[in-house]
C-alpha positions as CSV (number, residue, x, y, z in Angstrom):
1,E,98.2,-74.8,20.2
2,I,97.7,-71.1,20.9
3,L,95.2,-71.8,23.6
4,R,97.6,-74.3,25.3
5,K,100.3,-71.6,25.3
6,R,97.9,-69.1,26.8
7,G,96.9,-71.7,29.4
8,K,100.4,-72.2,30.5
9,E,100.9,-68.4,30.8
10,W,97.7,-68.2,32.9
11,A,98.9,-71.0,35.1
12,K,102.2,-69.3,35.8
13,K,100.4,-66.1,36.8
14,K,98.0,-68.0,39.1
15,A,100.7,-70.2,40.8
16,E,101.2,-67.8,43.7
17,R,97.6,-67.6,44.7
18,E,96.5,-69.4,47.9
19,M,94.3,-72.4,47.7
20,R,92.0,-72.9,50.6
21,E,89.2,-74.9,49.0
22,G,89.0,-78.2,47.1
23,I,87.6,-81.7,47.2
24,V,88.6,-85.2,48.1
25,A,87.9,-87.5,45.2
26,S,88.0,-91.3,45.1
27,Y,88.0,-94.1,42.5
28,I,87.7,-97.8,42.8
29,H,88.6,-99.8,39.8
30,P,85.9,-102.2,38.5
31,N,88.1,-105.2,39.5
32,K,88.0,-104.0,43.1
33,K,91.7,-104.4,43.4
34,I,92.9,-100.8,42.8
35,G,91.6,-97.7,44.7
36,V,92.6,-94.0,44.7
37,L,92.1,-91.1,47.1
38,L,93.0,-87.6,45.8
39,E,93.0,-84.2,47.4
40,L,92.6,-81.5,44.8
41,N,92.8,-77.9,45.8
42,C,91.6,-74.6,44.3
43,E,90.9,-71.1,45.5
44,T,87.2,-70.9,45.9
45,D,84.3,-73.2,46.8
46,F,82.5,-72.1,43.7
47,V,85.1,-73.7,41.5
48,A,85.5,-76.7,43.8
49,E,81.8,-77.4,43.3
50,S,81.8,-77.0,39.6
51,Q,81.4,-79.9,37.2
52,D,84.6,-79.1,35.4
53,F,86.6,-79.3,38.6
54,Q,84.9,-82.6,39.5
55,N,85.7,-83.9,36.0
56,L,89.4,-83.0,36.5
57,A,89.4,-84.8,39.8
58,H,87.9,-87.9,38.2
59,E,90.4,-87.8,35.3
60,L,93.3,-87.5,37.8
61,C,92.0,-90.5,39.8
62,L,91.8,-92.6,36.7
63,Q,95.3,-91.5,35.8
64,I,96.6,-92.4,39.3
65,A,94.9,-95.8,39.1
66,A,96.7,-96.5,35.8
67,M,99.9,-94.9,37.1
68,R,103.4,-96.0,36.1
69,D,105.4,-95.8,39.3
70,E,108.7,-94.9,37.7
71,I,107.4,-91.7,36.2
72,P,106.3,-88.7,38.4
73,L,102.6,-88.0,38.0
74,F,103.0,-84.6,36.4
75,Q,105.3,-85.9,33.8
76,Q,103.2,-88.9,32.8
77,P,101.4,-88.9,29.5
78,W,97.6,-88.5,30.0
79,I,95.9,-91.9,29.5
80,R,93.3,-90.3,27.2
81,D,95.8,-88.4,25.0
82,E,99.4,-89.6,25.0
83,N,100.6,-86.3,23.4
84,R,99.7,-84.4,26.6
85,T,101.0,-84.7,30.1
86,I,99.1,-84.5,33.3
87,K,100.9,-81.1,33.9
88,D,99.4,-79.9,30.6
89,L,95.9,-81.2,31.6
90,V,96.0,-79.3,35.0
91,Q,97.3,-76.1,33.3
92,E,94.4,-76.3,30.8
93,Y,91.9,-76.5,33.7
94,I,93.6,-73.6,35.4
95,A,93.1,-71.5,32.3
96,K,89.6,-72.8,31.8
97,L,88.5,-72.2,35.4
98,G,90.5,-69.1,36.1
99,E,91.9,-70.3,39.4
100,N,95.1,-72.0,40.7
101,I,94.6,-75.7,41.0
102,A,97.0,-78.1,42.8
103,I,97.1,-81.8,43.6
104,K,97.7,-81.6,47.3
105,R,98.2,-85.3,47.9
106,F,97.0,-88.7,46.7
107,V,97.3,-92.4,47.6
108,R,96.9,-95.4,45.4
109,Y,96.0,-98.7,46.9
110,E,96.5,-102.0,45.1
111,L,96.0,-105.6,46.1
């Protein structure tokens, strides 16, 4: 719990930093009827290329694929831990990686 609070404090401090790097991640559901494209931004290419950042992008794509339309993404409970929101997850990665991270945009396709 202490680490989560520290992570939120770190995220607030980093929120003003400019993000010029990042990745475009994708996910296609095994049923081939749901697809996701996500642009996830960070401050440096070093972080953008890290496995942790790639893992976050993948987790976010999975979340978007399972998304409940009536609830904004950041307020949704994380599919792997209903006690945490997507906002909590992103803030934890901001603290872990030491850089500001933002979901620039995403699109979810469904047949």
